[in-house]
N, C-alpha and C positions, 0 to 999 in steps of 0.2 A: 887883596884880602883872600884869606883861605876859604875855599868853597864850603867847608863844613861850618865855618863861622857865619858865612853869609846865609847859608841854608837855615842855620839855627835862628838868626835874626828874623828871617822871613816867617819861620814857624811861630816865633814869639809874637810878631806883629799880627799874624792871622788869628792867633788865640786871643789877643787883646781886642781885635775887631769883633770877634765872636762874643766876647764878654760884654762889650759895649752894645752890641745889637740886642743881647738878652736884657740888658739893663733898660734900653730904650723901650722894649716891648713891655716890661714891667711898669714903666712910667706911663705908657699909653693906657694900660689897663687901669692904673690908678686914676688917671685923668678922666676916664670914662665914668668913674664913680662920682665925680664932682658935679655940682649943679650946672656949671658952665665949663665943659671940658676944655674948650679952646683957651679960656682965660685962667685955667688952673696952673699953679706952680709946677705941677708934674708935667704938664704939656710944654711949658717953657724949658724945663730941664731936659725933656726928651729931645727937643730941637737941638740943644747944645750937644747932647750926647751923640745924636745922629751925625752932626757936623764933625765931631771928634772921630767917630767911627770911619767916616768917609776919608778923613785925613790919614788915619792909620792905614786904611786900605790903599790909598795912593802911595804911601811910603812902602808898603809891602810890594806893590806893583813895580815901583821903581827899582827896588832891590832885586826883585825877581827878573827884571829885564837885564840887570847887571849880571845876575847869575847865568842867564841864558847867553849873554854876550861872552862871558868867560868860557862857557862850554863850547862855543863856536871857535874860540881861540885855541882850544885843545886840538883842533883839526888843522894841521898844516897842509895846505894845498899848494903844490908847486906849479 
């Protein structure tokens, strides 16, 4: 895969993870306003959003490791 394309994918995934993190924080603030924050729909949604963020971060990390591996391949050591 072209390095520029790989880098672009990593950047997009990082942006998506950031957006998911922001959304999770908003949901937590919303849940705190409920009578029973732990049982609120917002709290349940936050848990799912947080799991999705972690999955996106793992994907970004995997691609980043591929990116680093490709960078090492650029150095031919005899």
